[in-house]
HTML snippet that shows the backbone in 3Dmol.js (N, CA, C, O; Angstrom):
<script src="https://3Dmol.org/build/3Dmol-min.js"></script>
<div id="view" style="width:600px;height:400px;position:relative"></div>
<script>
const pdb = `
ATOM      1  N   ARG A   1       0.726  -1.229  -0.034  1.00  0.00           N
ATOM      2  CA  ARG A   1       0.054  -0.058   0.014  1.00  0.00           C
ATOM      3  C   ARG A   1       0.842   1.307  -0.036  1.00  0.00           C
ATOM      4  O   ARG A   1       0.357   2.398   0.262  1.00  0.00           O
ATOM      5  N   ALA A   2       2.071   1.089  -0.439  1.00  0.00           N
ATOM      6  CA  ALA A   2       3.032   2.387  -0.363  1.00  0.00           C
ATOM      7  C   ALA A   2       2.764   3.039  -1.786  1.00  0.00           C
ATOM      8  O   ALA A   2       2.298   2.417  -2.740  1.00  0.00           O
ATOM      9  N   GLU A   3       3.118   4.366  -1.796  1.00  0.00           N
ATOM     10  CA  GLU A   3       3.073   5.145  -2.933  1.00  0.00           C
ATOM     11  C   GLU A   3       4.361   6.043  -3.095  1.00  0.00           C
ATOM     12  O   GLU A   3       4.863   6.697  -2.181  1.00  0.00           O
ATOM     13  N   ILE A   4       4.809   5.979  -4.360  1.00  0.00           N
ATOM     14  CA  ILE A   4       6.054   6.856  -4.524  1.00  0.00           C
ATOM     15  C   ILE A   4       5.724   7.712  -5.833  1.00  0.00           C
ATOM     16  O   ILE A   4       5.061   7.332  -6.798  1.00  0.00           O
ATOM     17  N   ASP A   5       6.292   8.862  -5.660  1.00  0.00           N
ATOM     18  CA  ASP A   5       6.130   9.833  -6.941  1.00  0.00           C
ATOM     19  C   ASP A   5       7.642  10.083  -7.321  1.00  0.00           C
ATOM     20  O   ASP A   5       8.423  10.632  -6.545  1.00  0.00           O
ATOM     21  N   ALA A   6       7.953   9.682  -8.452  1.00  0.00           N
ATOM     22  CA  ALA A   6       9.411   9.903  -9.021  1.00  0.00           C
ATOM     23  C   ALA A   6       9.362  10.909 -10.124  1.00  0.00           C
ATOM     24  O   ALA A   6       8.420  11.003 -10.910  1.00  0.00           O
ATOM     25  N   LYS A   7      10.372  11.615 -10.136  1.00  0.00           N
ATOM     26  CA  LYS A   7      10.455  12.698 -11.141  1.00  0.00           C
ATOM     27  C   LYS A   7      11.908  12.732 -11.615  1.00  0.00           C
ATOM     28  O   LYS A   7      12.659  13.563 -11.104  1.00  0.00           O
ATOM     29  N   PRO A   8      12.332  11.954 -12.484  1.00  0.00           N
ATOM     30  CA  PRO A   8      13.680  12.039 -13.008  1.00  0.00           C
ATOM     31  C   PRO A   8      13.814  13.367 -13.799  1.00  0.00           C
ATOM     32  O   PRO A   8      12.869  13.823 -14.444  1.00  0.00           O
ATOM     33  N   GLU A   9      14.937  13.923 -13.729  1.00  0.00           N
ATOM     34  CA  GLU A   9      15.168  15.222 -14.432  1.00  0.00           C
ATOM     35  C   GLU A   9      16.532  15.239 -15.078  1.00  0.00           C
ATOM     36  O   GLU A   9      17.503  14.672 -14.577  1.00  0.00           O
ATOM     37  N   LEU A  10      16.565  15.915 -16.218  1.00  0.00           N
ATOM     38  CA  LEU A  10      17.879  16.291 -16.846  1.00  0.00           C
ATOM     39  C   LEU A  10      17.717  17.662 -17.327  1.00  0.00           C
ATOM     40  O   LEU A  10      16.812  18.064 -18.058  1.00  0.00           O
ATOM     41  N   ILE A  11      18.815  18.429 -16.779  1.00  0.00           N
ATOM     42  CA  ILE A  11      18.824  19.883 -17.079  1.00  0.00           C
ATOM     43  C   ILE A  11      20.151  20.047 -17.825  1.00  0.00           C
ATOM     44  O   ILE A  11      21.201  19.565 -17.400  1.00  0.00           O
ATOM     45  N   ILE A  12      20.049  20.786 -19.012  1.00  0.00           N
ATOM     46  CA  ILE A  12      21.358  21.025 -19.738  1.00  0.00           C
ATOM     47  C   ILE A  12      21.346  22.522 -19.950  1.00  0.00           C
ATOM     48  O   ILE A  12      20.357  23.052 -20.457  1.00  0.00           O
ATOM     49  N   TYR A  13      22.527  23.309 -19.542  1.00  0.00           N
ATOM     50  CA  TYR A  13      22.620  24.575 -19.869  1.00  0.00           C
ATOM     51  C   TYR A  13      24.053  24.621 -20.486  1.00  0.00           C
ATOM     52  O   TYR A  13      25.048  24.520 -19.768  1.00  0.00           O
ATOM     53  N   ALA A  14      24.122  24.764 -21.732  1.00  0.00           N
ATOM     54  CA  ALA A  14      25.328  24.807 -22.574  1.00  0.00           C
ATOM     55  C   ALA A  14      26.331  23.635 -22.203  1.00  0.00           C
ATOM     56  O   ALA A  14      25.964  22.513 -22.552  1.00  0.00           O
ATOM     57  N   ASP A  15      27.451  23.732 -21.595  1.00  0.00           N
ATOM     58  CA  ASP A  15      28.232  22.646 -21.144  1.00  0.00           C
ATOM     59  C   ASP A  15      28.122  22.166 -19.867  1.00  0.00           C
ATOM     60  O   ASP A  15      28.924  21.322 -19.467  1.00  0.00           O
ATOM     61  N   ASP A  16      27.120  22.640 -19.075  1.00  0.00           N
ATOM     62  CA  ASP A  16      26.939  22.274 -17.678  1.00  0.00           C
ATOM     63  C   ASP A  16      25.669  21.441 -17.634  1.00  0.00           C
ATOM     64  O   ASP A  16      24.562  21.931 -17.857  1.00  0.00           O
ATOM     65  N   VAL A  17      25.875  20.131 -17.332  1.00  0.00           N
ATOM     66  CA  VAL A  17      24.802  19.120 -17.312  1.00  0.00           C
ATOM     67  C   VAL A  17      24.546  18.648 -15.892  1.00  0.00           C
ATOM     68  O   VAL A  17      25.480  18.251 -15.195  1.00  0.00           O
ATOM     69  N   GLN A  18      23.267  18.686 -15.444  1.00  0.00           N
ATOM     70  CA  GLN A  18      22.840  18.166 -14.150  1.00  0.00           C
ATOM     71  C   GLN A  18      21.874  17.046 -14.466  1.00  0.00           C
ATOM     72  O   GLN A  18      21.065  17.163 -15.387  1.00  0.00           O
ATOM     73  N   CYS A  19      21.950  15.952 -13.707  1.00  0.00           N
ATOM     74  CA  CYS A  19      21.008  14.848 -13.834  1.00  0.00           C
ATOM     75  C   CYS A  19      20.646  14.304 -12.428  1.00  0.00           C
ATOM     76  O   CYS A  19      21.492  14.135 -11.550  1.00  0.00           O
ATOM     77  N   ALA A  20      19.245  14.027 -12.270  1.00  0.00           N
ATOM     78  CA  ALA A  20      18.823  13.473 -11.091  1.00  0.00           C
ATOM     79  C   ALA A  20      18.650  11.971 -11.480  1.00  0.00           C
ATOM     80  O   ALA A  20      18.472  11.718 -12.671  1.00  0.00           O
ATOM     81  N   HIS A  21      18.687  10.932 -10.552  1.00  0.00           N
ATOM     82  CA  HIS A  21      18.541   9.599 -10.912  1.00  0.00           C
ATOM     83  C   HIS A  21      17.102   9.165 -11.048  1.00  0.00           C
ATOM     84  O   HIS A  21      16.191   9.783 -10.498  1.00  0.00           O
ATOM     85  N   GLY A  22      16.927   8.173 -11.735  1.00  0.00           N
ATOM     86  CA  GLY A  22      15.612   7.434 -11.917  1.00  0.00           C
ATOM     87  C   GLY A  22      15.441   6.356 -10.845  1.00  0.00           C
ATOM     88  O   GLY A  22      16.314   6.162  -9.999  1.00  0.00           O
ATOM     89  N   ASN A  23      14.360   5.694 -10.892  1.00  0.00           N
ATOM     90  CA  ASN A  23      14.209   4.538  -9.998  1.00  0.00           C
ATOM     91  C   ASN A  23      13.109   3.503 -10.447  1.00  0.00           C
ATOM     92  O   ASN A  23      12.383   3.755 -11.408  1.00  0.00           O
ATOM     93  N   THR A  24      13.020   2.514  -9.841  1.00  0.00           N
ATOM     94  CA  THR A  24      12.056   1.446 -10.192  1.00  0.00           C
ATOM     95  C   THR A  24      11.349   1.046  -8.992  1.00  0.00           C
ATOM     96  O   THR A  24      11.955   0.913  -7.929  1.00  0.00           O
ATOM     97  N   VAL A  25      10.030   0.834  -9.105  1.00  0.00           N
ATOM     98  CA  VAL A  25       9.223   0.360  -7.835  1.00  0.00           C
ATOM     99  C   VAL A  25       8.429  -0.869  -8.404  1.00  0.00           C
ATOM    100  O   VAL A  25       7.905  -0.881  -9.518  1.00  0.00           O
ATOM    101  N   GLY A  26       8.407  -1.847  -7.548  1.00  0.00           N
ATOM    102  CA  GLY A  26       7.569  -3.060  -7.861  1.00  0.00           C
ATOM    103  C   GLY A  26       7.277  -3.864  -6.585  1.00  0.00           C
ATOM    104  O   GLY A  26       7.868  -3.662  -5.524  1.00  0.00           O
ATOM    105  N   ASN A  27       6.304  -4.810  -6.768  1.00  0.00           N
ATOM    106  CA  ASN A  27       5.940  -5.656  -5.688  1.00  0.00           C
ATOM    107  C   ASN A  27       6.894  -6.841  -5.527  1.00  0.00           C
ATOM    108  O   ASN A  27       7.646  -7.234  -6.419  1.00  0.00           O
ATOM    109  N   LEU A  28       6.780  -7.425  -4.188  1.00  0.00           N
ATOM    110  CA  LEU A  28       7.589  -8.654  -4.130  1.00  0.00           C
ATOM    111  C   LEU A  28       6.886  -9.821  -4.848  1.00  0.00           C
ATOM    112  O   LEU A  28       5.658  -9.831  -4.943  1.00  0.00           O
ATOM    113  N   ASP A  29       7.576 -10.704  -5.301  1.00  0.00           N
ATOM    114  CA  ASP A  29       7.117 -11.782  -5.998  1.00  0.00           C
ATOM    115  C   ASP A  29       6.106 -12.661  -5.276  1.00  0.00           C
ATOM    116  O   ASP A  29       6.542 -13.364  -4.363  1.00  0.00           O
ATOM    117  N   GLU A  30       4.744 -12.711  -5.587  1.00  0.00           N
ATOM    118  CA  GLU A  30       3.815 -13.284  -4.830  1.00  0.00           C
ATOM    119  C   GLU A  30       4.028 -14.786  -4.743  1.00  0.00           C
ATOM    120  O   GLU A  30       3.648 -15.466  -3.789  1.00  0.00           O
ATOM    121  N   ARG A  31       4.656 -15.245  -5.799  1.00  0.00           N
ATOM    122  CA  ARG A  31       4.940 -16.789  -5.796  1.00  0.00           C
ATOM    123  C   ARG A  31       5.966 -17.211  -4.792  1.00  0.00           C
ATOM    124  O   ARG A  31       5.907 -18.229  -4.102  1.00  0.00           O
ATOM    125  N   ALA A  32       6.956 -16.269  -4.791  1.00  0.00           N
ATOM    126  CA  ALA A  32       7.961 -16.593  -3.764  1.00  0.00           C
ATOM    127  C   ALA A  32       7.428 -16.410  -2.309  1.00  0.00           C
ATOM    128  O   ALA A  32       7.720 -17.251  -1.460  1.00  0.00           O
ATOM    129  N   LEU A  33       6.663 -15.345  -2.005  1.00  0.00           N
ATOM    130  CA  LEU A  33       5.934 -15.329  -0.725  1.00  0.00           C
ATOM    131  C   LEU A  33       5.159 -16.597  -0.381  1.00  0.00           C
ATOM    132  O   LEU A  33       5.272 -17.156   0.710  1.00  0.00           O
ATOM    133  N   PHE A  34       4.353 -17.029  -1.381  1.00  0.00           N
ATOM    134  CA  PHE A  34       3.589 -18.190  -1.187  1.00  0.00           C
ATOM    135  C   PHE A  34       4.453 -19.467  -0.930  1.00  0.00           C
ATOM    136  O   PHE A  34       4.153 -20.295  -0.070  1.00  0.00           O
ATOM    137  N   TYR A  35       5.452 -19.555  -1.670  1.00  0.00           N
ATOM    138  CA  TYR A  35       6.439 -20.707  -1.521  1.00  0.00           C
ATOM    139  C   TYR A  35       6.882 -20.818  -0.033  1.00  0.00           C
ATOM    140  O   TYR A  35       6.768 -21.875   0.587  1.00  0.00           O
ATOM    141  N   MET A  36       7.430 -19.597   0.554  1.00  0.00           N
ATOM    142  CA  MET A  36       7.970 -19.497   1.785  1.00  0.00           C
ATOM    143  C   MET A  36       6.906 -19.776   2.855  1.00  0.00           C
ATOM    144  O   MET A  36       7.220 -20.412   3.862  1.00  0.00           O
ATOM    145  N   GLN A  37       5.651 -19.320   2.670  1.00  0.00           N
ATOM    146  CA  GLN A  37       4.644 -19.540   3.564  1.00  0.00           C
ATOM    147  C   GLN A  37       4.254 -20.943   3.646  1.00  0.00           C
ATOM    148  O   GLN A  37       3.876 -21.424   4.713  1.00  0.00           O
ATOM    149  N   GLN A  38       4.334 -21.670   2.493  1.00  0.00           N
ATOM    150  CA  GLN A  38       3.916 -23.072   2.474  1.00  0.00           C
ATOM    151  C   GLN A  38       5.035 -23.905   3.285  1.00  0.00           C
ATOM    152  O   GLN A  38       4.851 -25.074   3.624  1.00  0.00           O
ATOM    153  N   ARG A  39       6.102 -23.250   3.534  1.00  0.00           N
ATOM    154  CA  ARG A  39       7.185 -24.000   4.219  1.00  0.00           C
ATOM    155  C   ARG A  39       7.208 -23.505   5.702  1.00  0.00           C
ATOM    156  O   ARG A  39       8.161 -23.784   6.429  1.00  0.00           O
ATOM    157  N   GLY A  40       6.248 -22.838   6.097  1.00  0.00           N
ATOM    158  CA  GLY A  40       6.018 -22.443   7.501  1.00  0.00           C
ATOM    159  C   GLY A  40       6.548 -21.119   7.897  1.00  0.00           C
ATOM    160  O   GLY A  40       6.476 -20.774   9.076  1.00  0.00           O
ATOM    161  N   ILE A  41       7.097 -20.321   6.961  1.00  0.00           N
ATOM    162  CA  ILE A  41       7.562 -18.961   7.202  1.00  0.00           C
ATOM    163  C   ILE A  41       6.408 -17.947   7.276  1.00  0.00           C
ATOM    164  O   ILE A  41       5.683 -17.803   6.292  1.00  0.00           O
ATOM    165  N   PRO A  42       6.212 -17.262   8.366  1.00  0.00           N
ATOM    166  CA  PRO A  42       5.050 -16.372   8.513  1.00  0.00           C
ATOM    167  C   PRO A  42       5.236 -15.165   7.354  1.00  0.00           C
ATOM    168  O   PRO A  42       6.318 -14.745   6.945  1.00  0.00           O
ATOM    169  N   ALA A  43       3.992 -14.749   6.961  1.00  0.00           N
ATOM    170  CA  ALA A  43       4.041 -13.770   5.777  1.00  0.00           C
ATOM    171  C   ALA A  43       5.036 -12.475   6.106  1.00  0.00           C
ATOM    172  O   ALA A  43       5.886 -12.074   5.311  1.00  0.00           O
ATOM    173  N   ASP A  44       4.819 -11.966   7.244  1.00  0.00           N
ATOM    174  CA  ASP A  44       5.767 -10.743   7.542  1.00  0.00           C
ATOM    175  C   ASP A  44       7.264 -10.993   7.529  1.00  0.00           C
ATOM    176  O   ASP A  44       8.022 -10.104   7.140  1.00  0.00           O
ATOM    177  N   GLU A  45       7.755 -12.266   7.973  1.00  0.00           N
ATOM    178  CA  GLU A  45       8.994 -12.718   8.011  1.00  0.00           C
ATOM    179  C   GLU A  45       9.433 -13.026   6.537  1.00  0.00           C
ATOM    180  O   GLU A  45      10.585 -12.772   6.188  1.00  0.00           O
ATOM    181  N   ALA A  46       8.564 -13.545   5.711  1.00  0.00           N
ATOM    182  CA  ALA A  46       8.915 -13.856   4.374  1.00  0.00           C
ATOM    183  C   ALA A  46       9.185 -12.627   3.597  1.00  0.00           C
ATOM    184  O   ALA A  46      10.149 -12.531   2.837  1.00  0.00           O
ATOM    185  N   ARG A  47       8.281 -11.649   3.809  1.00  0.00           N
ATOM    186  CA  ARG A  47       8.570 -10.243   3.151  1.00  0.00           C
ATOM    187  C   ARG A  47       9.820  -9.699   3.541  1.00  0.00           C
ATOM    188  O   ARG A  47      10.611  -9.263   2.704  1.00  0.00           O
ATOM    189  N   ALA A  48      10.055  -9.698   4.800  1.00  0.00           N
ATOM    190  CA  ALA A  48      11.402  -9.231   5.293  1.00  0.00           C
ATOM    191  C   ALA A  48      12.566  -9.955   4.656  1.00  0.00           C
ATOM    192  O   ALA A  48      13.513  -9.317   4.197  1.00  0.00           O
ATOM    193  N   LEU A  49      12.519 -11.176   4.620  1.00  0.00           N
ATOM    194  CA  LEU A  49      13.643 -11.944   3.960  1.00  0.00           C
ATOM    195  C   LEU A  49      13.808 -11.749   2.595  1.00  0.00           C
ATOM    196  O   LEU A  49      14.963 -11.784   2.170  1.00  0.00           O
ATOM    197  N   LEU A  50      12.766 -11.522   1.706  1.00  0.00           N
ATOM    198  CA  LEU A  50      12.788 -11.287   0.352  1.00  0.00           C
ATOM    199  C   LEU A  50      13.287  -9.867   0.078  1.00  0.00           C
ATOM    200  O   LEU A  50      14.004  -9.667  -0.903  1.00  0.00           O
ATOM    201  N   THR A  51      12.925  -8.831   0.938  1.00  0.00           N
ATOM    202  CA  THR A  51      13.367  -7.547   0.874  1.00  0.00           C
ATOM    203  C   THR A  51      14.930  -7.518   1.062  1.00  0.00           C
ATOM    204  O   THR A  51      15.677  -7.011   0.225  1.00  0.00           O
ATOM    205  N   GLN A  52      15.383  -8.132   2.285  1.00  0.00           N
ATOM    206  CA  GLN A  52      16.615  -8.213   2.631  1.00  0.00           C
ATOM    207  C   GLN A  52      17.615  -8.862   1.436  1.00  0.00           C
ATOM    208  O   GLN A  52      18.718  -8.402   1.141  1.00  0.00           O
ATOM    209  N   ALA A  53      17.061  -9.878   0.904  1.00  0.00           N
ATOM    210  CA  ALA A  53      17.781 -10.586  -0.220  1.00  0.00           C
ATOM    211  C   ALA A  53      18.019  -9.597  -1.376  1.00  0.00           C
ATOM    212  O   ALA A  53      19.099  -9.534  -1.963  1.00  0.00           O
ATOM    213  N   PHE A  54      16.960  -8.831  -1.671  1.00  0.00           N
ATOM    214  CA  PHE A  54      17.201  -7.842  -2.754  1.00  0.00           C
ATOM    215  C   PHE A  54      18.148  -6.758  -2.427  1.00  0.00           C
ATOM    216  O   PHE A  54      18.946  -6.352  -3.271  1.00  0.00           O
ATOM    217  N   LEU A  55      18.085  -6.243  -1.152  1.00  0.00           N
ATOM    218  CA  LEU A  55      18.981  -5.185  -0.755  1.00  0.00           C
ATOM    219  C   LEU A  55      20.383  -5.576  -0.584  1.00  0.00           C
ATOM    220  O   LEU A  55      21.322  -4.823  -0.842  1.00  0.00           O
ATOM    221  N   ILE A  56      20.512  -6.876  -0.106  1.00  0.00           N
ATOM    222  CA  ILE A  56      21.983  -7.286   0.137  1.00  0.00           C
ATOM    223  C   ILE A  56      22.689  -7.312  -1.131  1.00  0.00           C
ATOM    224  O   ILE A  56      23.903  -7.109  -1.111  1.00  0.00           O
ATOM    225  N   GLU A  57      22.055  -7.548  -2.307  1.00  0.00           N
ATOM    226  CA  GLU A  57      22.837  -7.462  -3.601  1.00  0.00           C
ATOM    227  C   GLU A  57      23.342  -6.228  -3.733  1.00  0.00           C
ATOM    228  O   GLU A  57      24.477  -6.142  -4.200  1.00  0.00           O
ATOM    229  N   VAL A  58      22.716  -5.166  -3.405  1.00  0.00           N
ATOM    230  CA  VAL A  58      23.294  -3.722  -3.543  1.00  0.00           C
ATOM    231  C   VAL A  58      24.367  -3.511  -2.521  1.00  0.00           C
ATOM    232  O   VAL A  58      25.410  -2.952  -2.860  1.00  0.00           O
ATOM    233  N   VAL A  59      24.186  -3.913  -1.318  1.00  0.00           N
ATOM    234  CA  VAL A  59      25.104  -3.711  -0.116  1.00  0.00           C
ATOM    235  C   VAL A  59      26.369  -4.432  -0.531  1.00  0.00           C
ATOM    236  O   VAL A  59      27.447  -3.897  -0.274  1.00  0.00           O
ATOM    237  N   ASP A  60      26.329  -5.644  -1.175  1.00  0.00           N
ATOM    238  CA  ASP A  60      27.505  -6.294  -1.395  1.00  0.00           C
ATOM    239  C   ASP A  60      28.424  -5.673  -2.602  1.00  0.00           C
ATOM    240  O   ASP A  60      29.453  -6.248  -2.958  1.00  0.00           O
ATOM    241  N   ARG A  61      28.014  -4.566  -3.147  1.00  0.00           N
ATOM    242  CA  ARG A  61      28.760  -3.840  -4.101  1.00  0.00           C
ATOM    243  C   ARG A  61      29.636  -2.720  -3.317  1.00  0.00           C
ATOM    244  O   ARG A  61      30.575  -2.156  -3.878  1.00  0.00           O
ATOM    245  N   ILE A  62      29.312  -2.479  -2.166  1.00  0.00           N
ATOM    246  CA  ILE A  62      30.134  -1.533  -1.334  1.00  0.00           C
ATOM    247  C   ILE A  62      31.498  -2.128  -1.310  1.00  0.00           C
ATOM    248  O   ILE A  62      31.636  -3.266  -0.861  1.00  0.00           O
ATOM    249  N   GLU A  63      32.505  -1.461  -1.748  1.00  0.00           N
ATOM    250  CA  GLU A  63      33.858  -1.950  -1.807  1.00  0.00           C
ATOM    251  C   GLU A  63      34.511  -1.988  -0.490  1.00  0.00           C
ATOM    252  O   GLU A  63      35.176  -2.969  -0.158  1.00  0.00           O
ATOM    253  N   HIS A  64      34.342  -0.899   0.330  1.00  0.00           N
ATOM    254  CA  HIS A  64      34.945  -0.746   1.631  1.00  0.00           C
ATOM    255  C   HIS A  64      34.324  -1.774   2.667  1.00  0.00           C
ATOM    256  O   HIS A  64      33.154  -1.674   3.035  1.00  0.00           O
ATOM    257  N   GLU A  65      35.146  -2.729   3.096  1.00  0.00           N
ATOM    258  CA  GLU A  65      34.504  -3.730   3.955  1.00  0.00           C
ATOM    259  C   GLU A  65      33.962  -3.252   5.175  1.00  0.00           C
ATOM    260  O   GLU A  65      32.914  -3.765   5.565  1.00  0.00           O
ATOM    261  N   GLY A  66      34.536  -2.292   5.894  1.00  0.00           N
ATOM    262  CA  GLY A  66      34.015  -1.776   7.151  1.00  0.00           C
ATOM    263  C   GLY A  66      32.683  -1.128   6.938  1.00  0.00           C
ATOM    264  O   GLY A  66      31.749  -1.303   7.721  1.00  0.00           O
ATOM    265  N   ALA A  67      32.603  -0.334   5.807  1.00  0.00           N
ATOM    266  CA  ALA A  67      31.321   0.412   5.494  1.00  0.00           C
ATOM    267  C   ALA A  67      30.234  -0.665   5.156  1.00  0.00           C
ATOM    268  O   ALA A  67      29.091  -0.577   5.603  1.00  0.00           O
ATOM    269  N   ARG A  68      30.669  -1.735   4.305  1.00  0.00           N
ATOM    270  CA  ARG A  68      29.750  -2.778   3.846  1.00  0.00           C
ATOM    271  C   ARG A  68      29.061  -3.487   5.121  1.00  0.00           C
ATOM    272  O   ARG A  68      27.871  -3.803   5.146  1.00  0.00           O
ATOM    273  N   GLU A  69      29.962  -3.690   6.160  1.00  0.00           N
ATOM    274  CA  GLU A  69      29.495  -4.476   7.316  1.00  0.00           C
ATOM    275  C   GLU A  69      28.495  -3.497   8.154  1.00  0.00           C
ATOM    276  O   GLU A  69      27.484  -3.932   8.704  1.00  0.00           O
ATOM    277  N   VAL A  70      28.838  -2.300   8.187  1.00  0.00           N
ATOM    278  CA  VAL A  70      27.919  -1.288   9.018  1.00  0.00           C
ATOM    279  C   VAL A  70      26.594  -1.197   8.333  1.00  0.00           C
ATOM    280  O   VAL A  70      25.563  -1.151   9.004  1.00  0.00           O
ATOM    281  N   VAL A  71      26.575  -1.168   7.007  1.00  0.00           N
ATOM    282  CA  VAL A  71      25.273  -1.050   6.317  1.00  0.00           C
ATOM    283  C   VAL A  71      24.555  -2.362   6.469  1.00  0.00           C
ATOM    284  O   VAL A  71      23.361  -2.384   6.768  1.00  0.00           O
ATOM    285  N   ARG A  72      25.246  -3.441   6.272  1.00  0.00           N
ATOM    286  CA  ARG A  72      24.509  -4.810   6.471  1.00  0.00           C
ATOM    287  C   ARG A  72      23.965  -4.926   7.907  1.00  0.00           C
ATOM    288  O   ARG A  72      22.815  -5.356   7.991  1.00  0.00           O
ATOM    289  N   GLU A  73      24.567  -4.630   8.987  1.00  0.00           N
ATOM    290  CA  GLU A  73      24.050  -4.543  10.265  1.00  0.00           C
ATOM    291  C   GLU A  73      22.891  -3.579  10.355  1.00  0.00           C
ATOM    292  O   GLU A  73      21.868  -3.934  10.939  1.00  0.00           O
ATOM    293  N   TRP A  74      22.998  -2.296   9.773  1.00  0.00           N
ATOM    294  CA  TRP A  74      21.867  -1.408   9.943  1.00  0.00           C
ATOM    295  C   TRP A  74      20.711  -1.914   9.167  1.00  0.00           C
ATOM    296  O   TRP A  74      19.609  -1.642   9.644  1.00  0.00           O
ATOM    297  N   LEU A  75      20.740  -2.605   8.053  1.00  0.00           N
ATOM    298  CA  LEU A  75      19.747  -3.142   7.332  1.00  0.00           C
ATOM    299  C   LEU A  75      19.058  -4.247   8.042  1.00  0.00           C
ATOM    300  O   LEU A  75      17.836  -4.286   8.185  1.00  0.00           O
ATOM    301  N   THR A  76      19.890  -5.151   8.484  1.00  0.00           N
ATOM    302  CA  THR A  76      19.372  -6.294   9.193  1.00  0.00           C
ATOM    303  C   THR A  76      18.506  -5.973  10.501  1.00  0.00           C
ATOM    304  O   THR A  76      17.514  -6.631  10.816  1.00  0.00           O
ATOM    305  N   ALA A  77      19.001  -4.879  11.227  1.00  0.00           N
ATOM    306  CA  ALA A  77      18.292  -4.474  12.403  1.00  0.00           C
ATOM    307  C   ALA A  77      16.920  -3.785  11.950  1.00  0.00           C
ATOM    308  O   ALA A  77      15.990  -3.763  12.756  1.00  0.00           O
ATOM    309  N   ARG A  78      16.782  -3.255  10.755  1.00  0.00           N
ATOM    310  CA  ARG A  78      15.536  -2.648  10.460  1.00  0.00           C
ATOM    311  C   ARG A  78      14.534  -3.505   9.787  1.00  0.00           C
ATOM    312  O   ARG A  78      13.374  -3.118   9.647  1.00  0.00           O
ATOM    313  N   LEU A  79      14.976  -4.748   9.333  1.00  0.00           N
ATOM    314  CA  LEU A  79      14.009  -5.670   8.632  1.00  0.00           C
ATOM    315  C   LEU A  79      13.638  -6.650   9.613  1.00  0.00           C
ATOM    316  O   LEU A  79      12.846  -7.546   9.321  1.00  0.00           O
TER     317      LEU A  79
END
`;
const viewer = $3Dmol.createViewer("view");
viewer.addModel(pdb, "pdb");
viewer.setStyle({}, {cartoon: {color: "spectrum"}});
viewer.zoomTo();
viewer.render();
</script>
């Protein structure tokens, strides 16, 4: 039931270019949620696990090991 309003922008003045990033929004895979629930994982925990799995792929790209571990711990504490 979340809502997001995204407005990617590209502004060009002569040789000075400014750009804001875009994004993608989607739902968790209902089949994956169903699969996990059929194996005894409560729905809330299944959602948290799928969200964490998605985000950990991004966190793993952080090159600095210390920073990567801090972000991993922060993320795990909030899911």
